[in-house]
Each structure stands twice: as structure tokens, then as C-alpha cells.
C-alpha positions as CSV (number, residue, x, y, z in Angstrom):
1,X,-31.6,34.1,-127.5
2,X,-31.2,33.1,-124.2
3,X,-28.1,34.8,-122.5
4,X,-27.8,32.6,-119.2
5,X,-28.0,35.7,-116.9
6,X,-25.1,37.3,-118.6
7,X,-25.5,40.5,-119.5
8,X,-23.7,41.6,-123.5
9,X,-23.3,37.4,-123.6
10,X,-24.3,36.1,-127.2
11,X,-23.7,32.8,-127.7
12,X,-23.4,30.8,-131.0
13,X,-24.4,27.2,-131.3
14,X,-22.6,25.0,-134.1
15,X,-23.1,21.5,-133.8
16,X,-20.7,18.8,-134.7
17,X,-17.7,18.6,-136.7
18,X,-19.0,23.0,-138.2
19,X,-17.2,23.6,-135.1
20,X,-13.9,22.6,-135.8
21,X,-13.9,24.6,-139.0
22,X,-15.7,27.5,-137.7
23,X,-13.5,27.9,-134.6
24,X,-9.9,25.5,-135.4
25,X,-7.7,28.5,-136.7
26,X,-8.3,31.2,-134.4
27,X,-8.0,28.7,-130.9
28,X,-4.7,27.7,-133.3
29,X,-3.4,30.8,-132.8
30,X,-3.5,31.1,-128.8
31,X,-0.8,28.7,-129.0
32,X,2.7,30.6,-128.2
33,X,0.5,32.3,-125.0
34,X,0.1,32.0,-121.1
35,X,-2.7,31.1,-119.6
36,X,-3.3,34.1,-116.9
37,X,-6.9,33.0,-115.7
38,X,-9.5,31.5,-115.2
39,X,-13.0,31.9,-114.7
40,X,-16.1,30.2,-113.5
41,X,-19.8,30.9,-112.4
42,X,-20.2,29.5,-108.8
43,X,-23.7,29.0,-106.9
44,X,-22.8,31.1,-104.0
45,X,-25.3,28.7,-102.5
46,X,-24.5,26.2,-102.7
47,X,-21.1,27.0,-102.8
48,X,-20.1,25.1,-106.5
49,X,-19.2,25.7,-110.0
50,X,-22.9,26.4,-112.3
51,X,-21.4,24.6,-115.2
52,X,-24.6,25.6,-117.3
53,X,-22.8,28.6,-118.1
54,X,-19.6,29.7,-120.2
55,X,-15.8,28.8,-119.5
56,X,-13.7,32.1,-119.6
57,X,-9.7,31.3,-120.3
58,X,-8.1,33.8,-120.7
59,X,-4.6,34.0,-122.7
60,X,-2.8,36.9,-122.4
61,X,-5.4,39.9,-122.6
62,X,-7.5,37.2,-125.1
63,X,-10.4,35.4,-123.8
64,X,-11.6,32.6,-124.7
65,X,-15.2,31.4,-123.3
66,X,-16.7,28.3,-124.2
67,X,-20.6,26.8,-123.3
68,X,-21.8,23.5,-124.1
69,X,-25.1,23.1,-124.2
70,X,-27.8,20.4,-125.1
71,X,-26.3,16.6,-126.3
72,X,-23.8,18.5,-129.2
73,X,-24.1,22.2,-129.2
74,X,-20.8,24.3,-128.7
75,X,-20.6,28.0,-128.7
76,X,-17.1,29.8,-128.6
77,X,-17.2,33.4,-128.1
78,X,-14.2,35.8,-127.8
79,X,-14.3,38.6,-125.2
80,X,-17.9,39.5,-125.1
81,X,-18.1,38.7,-121.2
82,X,-16.6,40.7,-118.2
83,X,-16.7,39.1,-115.2
84,X,-16.8,41.8,-113.1
85,X,-20.0,42.7,-114.2
86,X,-23.2,40.3,-112.3
87,X,-24.9,36.8,-113.6
88,X,-29.0,37.1,-112.8
89,X,-30.1,33.7,-112.9
90,X,-33.8,33.4,-111.5
91,X,-33.7,31.2,-108.5
92,X,-29.9,31.1,-108.0
93,X,-27.2,33.3,-106.5
94,X,-24.2,33.3,-109.5
95,X,-21.7,34.9,-109.5
96,X,-18.0,34.9,-111.1
97,X,-15.4,33.1,-109.5
98,X,-11.3,33.7,-110.7
99,X,-9.6,30.9,-110.6
100,X,-11.7,28.8,-109.0
101,X,-11.9,24.8,-110.3
102,X,-8.2,23.6,-109.3
103,X,-8.3,20.9,-112.4
104,X,-6.6,24.6,-114.3
105,X,-5.1,26.5,-111.4
106,X,-2.1,24.2,-112.7
107,X,-1.4,25.0,-115.2
108,X,-2.1,28.4,-114.8
109,X,1.2,31.0,-116.1
110,X,2.0,28.2,-118.5
111,X,2.4,28.4,-122.1
112,X,-0.3,27.2,-124.6
113,X,1.4,24.5,-127.4
114,X,-2.1,24.3,-128.8
115,X,-5.9,23.6,-129.5
116,X,-8.0,20.2,-130.8
117,X,-11.3,20.2,-131.3
118,X,-12.3,16.5,-130.2
119,X,-15.4,15.8,-131.8
120,X,-17.1,12.5,-130.9
121,X,-20.3,11.1,-131.9
122,X,-21.6,14.5,-132.9
123,X,-20.7,16.5,-129.6
124,X,-16.9,18.6,-130.0
125,X,-15.2,18.6,-127.4
126,X,-11.9,21.0,-126.8
127,X,-8.1,20.5,-125.1
128,X,-6.1,22.9,-125.1
129,X,-2.4,21.5,-124.4
130,X,0.4,22.6,-122.4
131,X,3.7,21.0,-121.4
132,X,2.5,20.3,-117.8
133,X,-1.1,19.0,-119.1
134,X,-4.2,19.1,-121.0
135,X,-7.2,21.0,-120.5
136,X,-10.7,19.5,-122.1
137,X,-13.6,21.9,-121.5
138,X,-16.0,19.4,-122.0
139,X,-19.6,18.0,-123.1
140,X,-21.3,17.1,-119.8
141,X,-24.9,16.3,-121.3
142,X,-26.2,19.6,-120.9
143,X,-23.7,21.4,-119.9
144,X,-20.2,22.1,-119.6
145,X,-17.2,20.3,-117.7
146,X,-13.3,20.4,-117.0
147,X,-10.9,17.2,-117.4
148,X,-7.6,17.9,-116.1
149,X,-4.6,15.2,-118.0
150,X,-1.2,15.1,-116.6
151,X,1.5,15.6,-119.6
152,X,2.8,12.6,-121.3
153,X,6.8,11.9,-120.3
154,X,7.5,13.0,-123.5
155,X,5.7,16.2,-122.8
156,X,6.7,16.9,-119.3
157,X,9.2,19.6,-119.3
158,X,12.5,19.4,-116.7
159,X,12.0,21.6,-113.9
160,X,16.0,22.2,-112.9
């Protein structure tokens, strides 16, 4: 099994609707926790996100590890990746970088309201809903993608 150059990481691939049943309850149990940190694998030489490796989201000590591969594979694991450990992928100089992408940074410290598994044509994307917006970890054609959508007016929290 390919571990993406991450010691201890063992993805568990599930395709399509099976992911909803396998992952839904545990993801929904994160509701009420705050997003405390995000981790991405960074290509040091290219100075860019290496989107083939899992996205780590820490909710007050409960780390969810999301990874997409191929056109329809999804793996969600829990608390198995140590972002202080090196990432070894031949031909690349990679490292874990905290809070590297601007999209989730605006949600850091916010309480998670809910999680949705969105299936479309066999592909499952994971949407995290916060008062300040939504963060979706999506299948970007054989790698991970991130999308941030501001919250609709009825879900925005007043600042006053």
C-alpha cells in the first residue's frame, strides 16, 4: 500500500456512496469543536501546495486526514499522521506546513456546525460548515482541492 511518503499513514480508500456510510457519523461527531489548525504538504522547491498528499484538519486535538485519489477514491483517517515527521517522496523536497492555505485560515478558531459528504457522479467531497463559511476538501481530478465559500447571510454571526 502506498503511504504517500508519510510514515504511519495508511489510507483506507472508499468509493462513492460507501464513503457516506463509512465516514458520516464520525465526521458529524466533530460538530461543536473548533478548527485549531490545518496542515498541508508543501513542495519546498516549487513553493506551492503538494495536493497529492492528505489534508489535515485539527479540531481541538481530533485530527481528520482527508485524501482524494483517482477520480473517485476518498480516504478519511483519524490521528495517524504526525506533521512533525518528514515527508519522503522521490524527486521532491516536501514538508508539512501549518495553516499554509489562506482559505481555511479565516475559519481557524471557529466552531464547526456540521459536516456534509457531497456525492456527485461517484466522487465524494467533504464540506465543513462554520458560521463564517464553508470549507470543502474536494476531489480535484486525482488530487485534493480546497474551496472556501462565505456563509450565506442567514448563517453569518453578528460581530457586535
